[in-house]
N, CA, C, O and the ligand as a Tripos MOL2 file, in Angstrom:
@<TRIPOS>MOLECULE
protein
  249   247    63     0     0
PROTEIN
NO_CHARGES

@<TRIPOS>ATOM
      1 N          31.0070   25.9040   16.1380 N.3       1 MET1
      2 CA         30.3030   24.7420   16.6990 C.3       1 MET1
      3 C          31.2090   24.0400   17.7230 C.2       1 MET1
      4 O          32.3750   23.7750   17.4320 O.2       1 MET1
      5 N          30.6890   23.7430   18.9020 N.am      2 SER2
      6 CA         31.5040   23.0990   19.9330 C.3       2 SER2
      7 C          31.7370   21.6260   19.6190 C.2       2 SER2
      8 O          31.0660   21.0500   18.7620 O.2       2 SER2
      9 N          32.6950   21.0240   20.3220 N.am      3 ASP3
     10 CA         32.9470   19.5970   20.1350 C.3       3 ASP3
     11 C          31.7090   18.7800   20.4420 C.2       3 ASP3
     12 O          31.4130   17.7930   19.7690 O.2       3 ASP3
     13 N          30.9720   19.2160   21.4980 N.am      4 PHE4
     14 CA         29.7740   18.4670   21.8600 C.3       4 PHE4
     15 C          28.7810   18.4610   20.7000 C.2       4 PHE4
     16 O          28.1860   17.4300   20.3860 O.2       4 PHE4
     17 N          28.6070   19.6200   20.0660 N.am      5 SER5
     18 CA         27.6780   19.6850   18.9390 C.3       5 SER5
     19 C          28.1480   18.7970   17.8000 C.2       5 SER5
     20 O          27.3410   18.1190   17.1640 O.2       5 SER5
     21 N          29.4730   18.7990   17.5360 N.am      6 ASN6
     22 CA         29.9950   17.9300   16.4860 C.3       6 ASN6
     23 C          29.6850   16.4700   16.7770 C.2       6 ASN6
     24 O          29.2910   15.7180   15.8850 O.2       6 ASN6
     25 N          29.8690   16.0710   18.0440 N.am      7 GLU7
     26 CA         29.5730   14.6870   18.4070 C.3       7 GLU7
     27 C          28.0980   14.3850   18.2460 C.2       7 GLU7
     28 O          27.7240   13.2920   17.8200 O.2       7 GLU7
     29 N          27.2440   15.3660   18.5900 N.am      8 SER8
     30 CA         25.8030   15.1640   18.4390 C.3       8 SER8
     31 C          25.4370   14.9920   16.9780 C.2       8 SER8
     32 O          24.6300   14.1280   16.6330 O.2       8 SER8
     33 N          26.0360   15.8230   16.1060 N.am      9 VAL9
     34 CA         25.7520   15.7060   14.6770 C.3       9 VAL9
     35 C          26.1900   14.3330   14.1730 C.2       9 VAL9
     36 O          25.4700   13.6900   13.4090 O.2       9 VAL9
     37 N          27.3720   13.8860   14.6030 N.am     10 LEU10
     38 CA         27.8520   12.5690   14.1810 C.3      10 LEU10
     39 C          26.9070   11.4680   14.6500 C.2      10 LEU10
     40 O          26.6120   10.5380   13.8990 O.2      10 LEU10
     41 N          26.4270   11.5700   15.9050 N.am     11 ALA11
     42 CA         25.5200   10.5480   16.4390 C.3      11 ALA11
     43 C          24.2180   10.5290   15.6530 C.2      11 ALA11
     44 O          23.6790    9.4620   15.3580 O.2      11 ALA11
     45 N          23.7120   11.7200   15.3110 N.am     12 ILE12
     46 CA         22.4640   11.7940   14.5370 C.3      12 ILE12
     47 C          22.6820   11.2170   13.1450 C.2      12 ILE12
     48 O          21.8390   10.4770   12.6380 O.2      12 ILE12
     49 N          23.8230   11.5570   12.5190 N.am     13 GLU13
     50 CA         24.0960   11.0360   11.1770 C.3      13 GLU13
     51 C          24.2280    9.5160   11.1950 C.2      13 GLU13
     52 O          23.7730    8.8390   10.2730 O.2      13 GLU13
     53 N          24.8610    8.9710   12.2610 N.am     14 THR14
     54 CA         24.9880    7.5250   12.3790 C.3      14 THR14
     55 C          23.6110    6.8800   12.4760 C.2      14 THR14
     56 O          23.3390    5.8740   11.8220 O.2      14 THR14
     57 N          22.7280    7.4810   13.3170 N.am     15 THR15
     58 CA         21.3760    6.9490   13.4510 C.3      15 THR15
     59 C          20.6240    7.0330   12.1340 C.2      15 THR15
     60 O          19.9270    6.0950   11.7490 O.2      15 THR15
     61 N          20.7680    8.1720   11.4360 N.am     16 LEU16
     62 CA         20.0950    8.3210   10.1410 C.3      16 LEU16
     63 C          20.5650    7.2520    9.1600 C.2      16 LEU16
     64 O          19.7600    6.6830    8.4230 O.2      16 LEU16
     65 N          21.8780    6.9790    9.1540 N.am     17 ASN17
     66 CA         22.4020    5.9420    8.2700 C.3      17 ASN17
     67 C          21.8080    4.5840    8.6180 C.2      17 ASN17
     68 O          21.4820    3.7930    7.7330 O.2      17 ASN17
     69 N          21.6660    4.3160    9.9460 N.am     18 GLU18
     70 CA         21.0910    3.0400   10.3640 C.3      18 GLU18
     71 C          19.6300    2.9430    9.9260 C.2      18 GLU18
     72 O          19.1720    1.8800    9.5050 O.2      18 GLU18
     73 N          18.8980    4.0600   10.0260 N.am     19 VAL19
     74 CA         17.5000    4.0760    9.5770 C.3      19 VAL19
     75 C          17.4340    3.8300    8.0700 C.2      19 VAL19
     76 O          16.6130    3.0440    7.5970 O.2      19 VAL19
     77 N          18.3070    4.5120    7.3200 N.am     20 ASP20
     78 CA         18.3390    4.3250    5.8640 C.3      20 ASP20
     79 C          18.5790    2.8660    5.5190 C.2      20 ASP20
     80 O          17.9190    2.3120    4.6400 O.2      20 ASP20
     81 N          19.5390    2.2360    6.2210 N.am     21 ARG21
     82 CA         19.8570    0.8350    5.9110 C.3      21 ARG21
     83 C          18.6950   -0.0760    6.2890 C.2      21 ARG21
     84 O          18.4010   -1.0320    5.5710 O.2      21 ARG21
     85 N          18.0200    0.2140    7.4300 N.am     22 ALA22
     86 CA         16.8720   -0.6080    7.8310 C.3      22 ALA22
     87 C          15.7590   -0.4950    6.7960 C.2      22 ALA22
     88 O          15.1340   -1.4930    6.4360 O.2      22 ALA22
     89 N          15.5100    0.7420    6.3150 N.am     23 LEU23
     90 CA         14.4630    0.9270    5.2960 C.3      23 LEU23
     91 C          14.8330    0.2060    4.0090 C.2      23 LEU23
     92 O          13.9700   -0.3850    3.3590 O.2      23 LEU23
     93 N          16.1070    0.2490    3.6370 N.am     24 GLU24
     94 CA         16.5580   -0.4370    2.4270 C.3      24 GLU24
     95 C          16.3840   -1.9490    2.5800 C.2      24 GLU24
     96 O          15.9730   -2.6300    1.6410 O.2      24 GLU24
     97 N          16.7030   -2.4750    3.7810 N.am     25 ARG25
     98 CA         16.5250   -3.9150    4.0080 C.3      25 ARG25
     99 C          15.0450   -4.2900    3.9190 C.2      25 ARG25
    100 O          14.6950   -5.3380    3.3780 O.2      25 ARG25
    101 N          14.1650   -3.4100    4.4640 N.am     26 LEU26
    102 CA         12.7220   -3.6520    4.3470 C.3      26 LEU26
    103 C          12.3170   -3.6860    2.8760 C.2      26 LEU26
    104 O          11.5390   -4.5440    2.4590 O.2      26 LEU26
    105 N          12.8580   -2.7330    2.0830 N.am     27 ARG27
    106 CA         12.4660   -2.5870    0.6840 C.3      27 ARG27
    107 C          12.8820   -3.8200   -0.1230 C.2      27 ARG27
    108 O          12.1220   -4.2980   -0.9650 O.2      27 ARG27
    109 N          14.0850   -4.3320    0.1340 N.am     28 VAL28
    110 CA         14.5810   -5.4610   -0.6560 C.3      28 VAL28
    111 C          14.1830   -6.8020   -0.0490 C.2      28 VAL28
    112 O          14.4280   -7.8480   -0.6510 O.2      28 VAL28
    113 N          13.5610   -6.7850    1.1550 N.am     29 GLY29
    114 CA         13.0180   -8.0080    1.7130 C.3      29 GLY29
    115 C          13.9600   -8.8180    2.5870 C.2      29 GLY29
    116 O          13.6680   -9.9770    2.8830 O.2      29 GLY29
    117 N          15.0890   -8.2400    3.0130 N.am     30 ASN30
    118 CA         15.9690   -8.9920    3.9210 C.3      30 ASN30
    119 C          16.0870   -8.3090    5.2850 C.2      30 ASN30
    120 O          17.1040   -8.4260    5.9690 O.2      30 ASN30
    121 N          15.0080   -7.5840    5.6680 N.am     31 TYR31
    122 CA         15.0040   -6.8450    6.9380 C.3      31 TYR31
    123 C          15.2680   -7.7620    8.1210 C.2      31 TYR31
    124 O          15.9790   -7.3790    9.0500 O.2      31 TYR31
    125 N          14.7070   -8.9670    8.1040 N.am     32 ARG32
    126 CA         14.8210   -9.8560    9.2600 C.3      32 ARG32
    127 C          16.0660  -10.7330    9.2030 C.2      32 ARG32
    128 O          16.2460  -11.5900   10.0680 O.2      32 ARG32
    129 N          16.9140  -10.5440    8.2250 N.am     33 ARG33
    130 CA         18.0920  -11.3950    8.0520 C.3      33 ARG33
    131 C          19.3300  -10.7440    8.6620 C.2      33 ARG33
    132 O          19.5930   -9.5570    8.4670 O.2      33 ARG33
    133 N          20.0970  -11.5700    9.4210 N.am     34 CYS34
    134 CA         21.3950  -11.1130    9.9060 C.3      34 CYS34
    135 C          22.2810  -10.7940    8.6980 C.2      34 CYS34
    136 O          22.3580  -11.5720    7.7480 O.2      34 CYS34
    137 N          22.9610   -9.6120    8.7530 N.am     35 GLN35
    138 CA         23.8050   -9.2010    7.6330 C.3      35 GLN35
    139 C          25.1060  -10.0120    7.5850 C.2      35 GLN35
    140 O          25.8230   -9.9780    6.5850 O.2      35 GLN35
    141 N          25.4070  -10.7380    8.6620 N.am     36 VAL36
    142 CA         26.6420  -11.5140    8.7140 C.3      36 VAL36
    143 C          26.3920  -12.9720    8.3100 C.2      36 VAL36
    144 O          27.0650  -13.4940    7.4220 O.2      36 VAL36
    145 N          25.4170  -13.6340    8.9690 N.am     37 CYS37
    146 CA         25.2440  -15.0710    8.7700 C.3      37 CYS37
    147 C          23.9110  -15.4230    8.0980 C.2      37 CYS37
    148 O          23.6400  -16.6010    7.8670 O.2      37 CYS37
    149 N          23.0640  -14.4150    7.7750 N.am     38 ASP38
    150 CA         21.8090  -14.6200    7.0550 C.3      38 ASP38
    151 C          20.7650  -15.3880    7.8530 C.2      38 ASP38
    152 O          19.7750  -15.8640    7.2980 O.2      38 ASP38
    153 N          20.9920  -15.5050    9.1670 N.am     39 THR39
    154 CA         20.0050  -16.1520   10.0060 C.3      39 THR39
    155 C          18.8250  -15.1910   10.2410 C.2      39 THR39
    156 O          18.9970  -13.9740   10.1620 O.2      39 THR39
    157 N          17.6380  -15.7270   10.5260 N.am     40 SER40
    158 CA         16.4640  -14.8930   10.7530 C.3      40 SER40
    159 C          16.5160  -14.2740   12.1470 C.2      40 SER40
    160 O          16.7570  -14.9770   13.1290 O.2      40 SER40
    161 N          16.2910  -12.9550   12.2410 N.am     41 ILE41
    162 CA         16.3070  -12.2520   13.5200 C.3      41 ILE41
    163 C          14.9180  -12.3350   14.1390 C.2      41 ILE41
    164 O          13.9180  -12.1530   13.4440 O.2      41 ILE41
    165 N          14.8470  -12.6120   15.4540 N.am     42 GLY42
    166 CA         13.5720  -12.8400   16.1290 C.3      42 GLY42
    167 C          12.7650  -11.5730   16.3560 C.2      42 GLY42
    168 O          13.3070  -10.4680   16.3550 O.2      42 GLY42
    169 N          11.4520  -11.7470   16.5500 N.am     43 ASP43
    170 CA         10.5630  -10.6220   16.8170 C.3      43 ASP43
    171 C          11.0150   -9.8180   18.0320 C.2      43 ASP43
    172 O          11.0150   -8.5870   17.9970 O.2      43 ASP43
    173 N          11.4070  -10.5160   19.1210 N.am     44 ALA44
    174 CA         11.7670   -9.8190   20.3580 C.3      44 ALA44
    175 C          12.9490   -8.8860   20.1210 C.2      44 ALA44
    176 O          12.9670   -7.7600   20.6180 O.2      44 ALA44
    177 N          13.9410   -9.3590   19.3580 N.am     45 GLU45
    178 CA         15.1150   -8.5240   19.0650 C.3      45 GLU45
    179 C          14.7250   -7.3000   18.2330 C.2      45 GLU45
    180 O          15.2110   -6.1960   18.4800 O.2      45 GLU45
    181 N          13.8500   -7.4980   17.2520 N.am     46 LEU46
    182 CA         13.4690   -6.3820   16.3820 C.3      46 LEU46
    183 C          12.5540   -5.3950   17.0970 C.2      46 LEU46
    184 O          12.5730   -4.2000   16.8020 O.2      46 LEU46
    185 N          11.7460   -5.9000   18.0460 N.am     47 ILE47
    186 CA         10.9130   -4.9840   18.8320 C.3      47 ILE47
    187 C          11.8120   -4.1510   19.7420 C.2      47 ILE47
    188 O          11.5890   -2.9530   19.9180 O.2      47 ILE47
    189 N          12.8380   -4.7990   20.3260 N.am     48 ALA48
    190 CA         13.7520   -4.0820   21.2070 C.3      48 ALA48
    191 C          14.5650   -3.0550   20.4270 C.2      48 ALA48
    192 O          14.8560   -1.9750   20.9410 O.2      48 ALA48
    193 N          14.9340   -3.3870   19.1820 N.am     49 ASN49
    194 CA         15.7260   -2.4780   18.3630 C.3      49 ASN49
    195 C          15.3400   -2.6530   16.8960 C.2      49 ASN49
    196 O          15.8790   -3.5220   16.2110 O.2      49 ASN49
    197 N          14.4030   -1.8260   16.4100 N.am     50 PRO50
    198 CA         13.9330   -1.9800   15.0250 C.3      50 PRO50
    199 C          15.0260   -1.7630   13.9880 C.2      50 PRO50
    200 O          14.8540   -2.1370   12.8280 O.2      50 PRO50
    201 N          16.1540   -1.1610   14.3860 N.am     51 LEU51
    202 CA         17.2380   -0.9140   13.4290 C.3      51 LEU51
    203 C          18.2570   -2.0440   13.4180 C.2      51 LEU51
    204 O          19.2710   -1.9720   12.7230 O.2      51 LEU51
    205 N          17.9780   -3.0930   14.1990 N.am     52 LEU52
    206 CA         18.9170   -4.1900   14.3160 C.3      52 LEU52
    207 C          19.1970   -4.8170   12.9520 C.2      52 LEU52
    208 O          18.2750   -5.1640   12.2140 O.2      52 LEU52
    209 N          20.4800   -4.9560   12.6330 N.am     53 ALA53
    210 CA         20.8590   -5.5060   11.3280 C.3      53 ALA53
    211 C          21.4150   -6.9170   11.4470 C.2      53 ALA53
    212 O          21.5480   -7.6250   10.4490 O.2      53 ALA53
    213 N          21.7440   -7.3270   12.6890 N.am     54 ASN54
    214 CA         22.4220   -8.6070   12.8760 C.3      54 ASN54
    215 C          21.7450   -9.4340   13.9570 C.2      54 ASN54
    216 O          21.0560   -8.8920   14.8210 O.2      54 ASN54
    217 N          21.9400  -10.7510   13.9090 N.am     55 CYS55
    218 CA         21.4260  -11.6400   14.9430 C.3      55 CYS55
    219 C          22.2320  -11.4530   16.2330 C.2      55 CYS55
    220 O          23.2830  -10.8120   16.2220 O.2      55 CYS55
    221 N          21.7300  -12.0220   17.3610 N.am     56 PRO56
    222 CA         22.4450  -11.8230   18.6400 C.3      56 PRO56
    223 C          23.8710  -12.3600   18.6450 C.2      56 PRO56
    224 O          24.6860  -11.9270   19.4600 O.2      56 PRO56
    225 N          24.1910  -13.3010   17.7460 N.am     57 ALA57
    226 CA         25.5590  -13.8220   17.6710 C.3      57 ALA57
    227 C          26.5080  -12.8320   17.0000 C.2      57 ALA57
    228 O          27.7270  -12.9560   17.1240 O.2      57 ALA57
    229 N          25.9550  -11.8570   16.2940 N.am     58 HIS58
    230 CA         26.7700  -10.8570   15.5880 C.3      58 HIS58
    231 C          26.2500   -9.4620   15.9340 C.2      58 HIS58
    232 O          25.6450   -8.7960   15.0940 O.2      58 HIS58
    233 N          26.4890   -9.0160   17.1860 N.am     59 PRO59
    234 CA         25.8340   -7.8000   17.6720 C.3      59 PRO59
    235 C          26.3440   -6.4990   17.0450 C.2      59 PRO59
    236 O          25.6920   -5.4630   17.1750 O.2      59 PRO59
    237 N          27.4840   -6.5330   16.3770 N.am     60 GLU60
    238 CA         27.9710   -5.2990   15.7480 C.3      60 GLU60
    239 C          27.0210   -4.8790   14.6250 C.2      60 GLU60
    240 O          26.4530   -5.7290   13.9400 O.2      60 GLU60
    241 N          26.8520   -3.5840   14.4420 N.am     61 LEU61
    242 CA         25.9980   -3.0870   13.3770 C.3      61 LEU61
    243 C          26.6660   -3.3380   12.0290 C.2      61 LEU61
    244 O          27.8600   -3.0830   11.8700 O.2      61 LEU61
    245 N          25.9140   -3.8300   11.0730 N.am     62 ALA62
    246 CA         26.4760   -4.1040    9.7470 C.3      62 ALA62
    247 C          26.7430   -2.7850    9.0350 C.2      62 ALA62
    248 O          27.2190   -2.7810    7.9000 O.2      62 ALA62
    249 ZN         24.4420  -13.5880   12.5630 Zn       63 ZN63
@<TRIPOS>BOND
     1     1     2 1
     2     2     3 1
     3     3     4 2
     4     3     5 am
     5     5     6 1
     6     6     7 1
     7     7     8 2
     8     7     9 am
     9     9    10 1
    10    10    11 1
    11    11    12 2
    12    11    13 am
    13    13    14 1
    14    14    15 1
    15    15    16 2
    16    15    17 am
    17    17    18 1
    18    18    19 1
    19    19    20 2
    20    19    21 am
    21    21    22 1
    22    22    23 1
    23    23    24 2
    24    23    25 am
    25    25    26 1
    26    26    27 1
    27    27    28 2
    28    27    29 am
    29    29    30 1
    30    30    31 1
    31    31    32 2
    32    31    33 am
    33    33    34 1
    34    34    35 1
    35    35    36 2
    36    35    37 am
    37    37    38 1
    38    38    39 1
    39    39    40 2
    40    39    41 am
    41    41    42 1
    42    42    43 1
    43    43    44 2
    44    43    45 am
    45    45    46 1
    46    46    47 1
    47    47    48 2
    48    47    49 am
    49    49    50 1
    50    50    51 1
    51    51    52 2
    52    51    53 am
    53    53    54 1
    54    54    55 1
    55    55    56 2
    56    55    57 am
    57    57    58 1
    58    58    59 1
    59    59    60 2
    60    59    61 am
    61    61    62 1
    62    62    63 1
    63    63    64 2
    64    63    65 am
    65    65    66 1
    66    66    67 1
    67    67    68 2
    68    67    69 am
    69    69    70 1
    70    70    71 1
    71    71    72 2
    72    71    73 am
    73    73    74 1
    74    74    75 1
    75    75    76 2
    76    75    77 am
    77    77    78 1
    78    78    79 1
    79    79    80 2
    80    79    81 am
    81    81    82 1
    82    82    83 1
    83    83    84 2
    84    83    85 am
    85    85    86 1
    86    86    87 1
    87    87    88 2
    88    87    89 am
    89    89    90 1
    90    90    91 1
    91    91    92 2
    92    91    93 am
    93    93    94 1
    94    94    95 1
    95    95    96 2
    96    95    97 am
    97    97    98 1
    98    98    99 1
    99    99   100 2
   100    99   101 am
   101   101   102 1
   102   102   103 1
   103   103   104 2
   104   103   105 am
   105   105   106 1
   106   106   107 1
   107   107   108 2
   108   107   109 am
   109   109   110 1
   110   110   111 1
   111   111   112 2
   112   111   113 am
   113   113   114 1
   114   114   115 1
   115   115   116 2
   116   115   117 am
   117   117   118 1
   118   118   119 1
   119   119   120 2
   120   119   121 am
   121   121   122 1
   122   122   123 1
   123   123   124 2
   124   123   125 am
   125   125   126 1
   126   126   127 1
   127   127   128 2
   128   127   129 am
   129   129   130 1
   130   130   131 1
   131   131   132 2
   132   131   133 am
   133   133   134 1
   134   134   135 1
   135   135   136 2
   136   135   137 am
   137   137   138 1
   138   138   139 1
   139   139   140 2
   140   139   141 am
   141   141   142 1
   142   142   143 1
   143   143   144 2
   144   143   145 am
   145   145   146 1
   146   146   147 1
   147   147   148 2
   148   147   149 am
   149   149   150 1
   150   150   151 1
   151   151   152 2
   152   151   153 am
   153   153   154 1
   154   154   155 1
   155   155   156 2
   156   155   157 am
   157   157   158 1
   158   158   159 1
   159   159   160 2
   160   159   161 am
   161   161   162 1
   162   162   163 1
   163   163   164 2
   164   163   165 am
   165   165   166 1
   166   166   167 1
   167   167   168 2
   168   167   169 am
   169   169   170 1
   170   170   171 1
   171   171   172 2
   172   171   173 am
   173   173   174 1
   174   174   175 1
   175   175   176 2
   176   175   177 am
   177   177   178 1
   178   178   179 1
   179   179   180 2
   180   179   181 am
   181   181   182 1
   182   182   183 1
   183   183   184 2
   184   183   185 am
   185   185   186 1
   186   186   187 1
   187   187   188 2
   188   187   189 am
   189   189   190 1
   190   190   191 1
   191   191   192 2
   192   191   193 am
   193   193   194 1
   194   194   195 1
   195   195   196 2
   196   195   197 am
   197   197   198 1
   198   198   199 1
   199   199   200 2
   200   199   201 am
   201   201   202 1
   202   202   203 1
   203   203   204 2
   204   203   205 am
   205   205   206 1
   206   206   207 1
   207   207   208 2
   208   207   209 am
   209   209   210 1
   210   210   211 1
   211   211   212 2
   212   211   213 am
   213   213   214 1
   214   214   215 1
   215   215   216 2
   216   215   217 am
   217   217   218 1
   218   218   219 1
   219   219   220 2
   220   219   221 am
   221   221   222 1
   222   222   223 1
   223   223   224 2
   224   223   225 am
   225   225   226 1
   226   226   227 1
   227   227   228 2
   228   227   229 am
   229   229   230 1
   230   230   231 1
   231   231   232 2
   232   231   233 am
   233   233   234 1
   234   234   235 1
   235   235   236 2
   236   235   237 am
   237   237   238 1
   238   238   239 1
   239   239   240 2
   240   239   241 am
   241   241   242 1
   242   242   243 1
   243   243   244 2
   244   243   245 am
   245   245   246 1
   246   246   247 1
   247   247   248 2
@<TRIPOS>SUBSTRUCTURE
     1 MET1         2 RESIDUE 1 A MET
     2 SER2         6 RESIDUE 1 A SER
     3 ASP3        10 RESIDUE 1 A ASP
     4 PHE4        14 RESIDUE 1 A PHE
     5 SER5        18 RESIDUE 1 A SER
     6 ASN6        22 RESIDUE 1 A ASN
     7 GLU7        26 RESIDUE 1 A GLU
     8 SER8        30 RESIDUE 1 A SER
     9 VAL9        34 RESIDUE 1 A VAL
    10 LEU10       38 RESIDUE 1 A LEU
    11 ALA11       42 RESIDUE 1 A ALA
    12 ILE12       46 RESIDUE 1 A ILE
    13 GLU13       50 RESIDUE 1 A GLU
    14 THR14       54 RESIDUE 1 A THR
    15 THR15       58 RESIDUE 1 A THR
    16 LEU16       62 RESIDUE 1 A LEU
    17 ASN17       66 RESIDUE 1 A ASN
    18 GLU18       70 RESIDUE 1 A GLU
    19 VAL19       74 RESIDUE 1 A VAL
    20 ASP20       78 RESIDUE 1 A ASP
    21 ARG21       82 RESIDUE 1 A ARG
    22 ALA22       86 RESIDUE 1 A ALA
    23 LEU23       90 RESIDUE 1 A LEU
    24 GLU24       94 RESIDUE 1 A GLU
    25 ARG25       98 RESIDUE 1 A ARG
    26 LEU26      102 RESIDUE 1 A LEU
    27 ARG27      106 RESIDUE 1 A ARG
    28 VAL28      110 RESIDUE 1 A VAL
    29 GLY29      114 RESIDUE 1 A GLY
    30 ASN30      118 RESIDUE 1 A ASN
    31 TYR31      122 RESIDUE 1 A TYR
    32 ARG32      126 RESIDUE 1 A ARG
    33 ARG33      130 RESIDUE 1 A ARG
    34 CYS34      134 RESIDUE 1 A CYS
    35 GLN35      138 RESIDUE 1 A GLN
    36 VAL36      142 RESIDUE 1 A VAL
    37 CYS37      146 RESIDUE 1 A CYS
    38 ASP38      150 RESIDUE 1 A ASP
    39 THR39      154 RESIDUE 1 A THR
    40 SER40      158 RESIDUE 1 A SER
    41 ILE41      162 RESIDUE 1 A ILE
    42 GLY42      166 RESIDUE 1 A GLY
    43 ASP43      170 RESIDUE 1 A ASP
    44 ALA44      174 RESIDUE 1 A ALA
    45 GLU45      178 RESIDUE 1 A GLU
    46 LEU46      182 RESIDUE 1 A LEU
    47 ILE47      186 RESIDUE 1 A ILE
    48 ALA48      190 RESIDUE 1 A ALA
    49 ASN49      194 RESIDUE 1 A ASN
    50 PRO50      198 RESIDUE 1 A PRO
    51 LEU51      202 RESIDUE 1 A LEU
    52 LEU52      206 RESIDUE 1 A LEU
    53 ALA53      210 RESIDUE 1 A ALA
    54 ASN54      214 RESIDUE 1 A ASN
    55 CYS55      218 RESIDUE 1 A CYS
    56 PRO56      222 RESIDUE 1 A PRO
    57 ALA57      226 RESIDUE 1 A ALA
    58 HIS58      230 RESIDUE 1 A HIS
    59 PRO59      234 RESIDUE 1 A PRO
    60 GLU60      238 RESIDUE 1 A GLU
    61 LEU61      242 RESIDUE 1 A LEU
    62 ALA62      246 RESIDUE 1 A ALA
    63 ZN63       249 GROUP 0 **** ****
């Protein structure tokens, strides 16, 4: 497997993990909550990125 393929697999696995976490947040009812400060994430942000885990003040993925 080439380095490029390894990077692609890593990128896909990262996305899958983000999807898993988003589904888990939906299941437990804190999907719209920032994972850092617990503030409510706006509709526009979630439409732009349904996997968003944090508010705009905490843009890093939780
Ligand atoms: Zn926040």
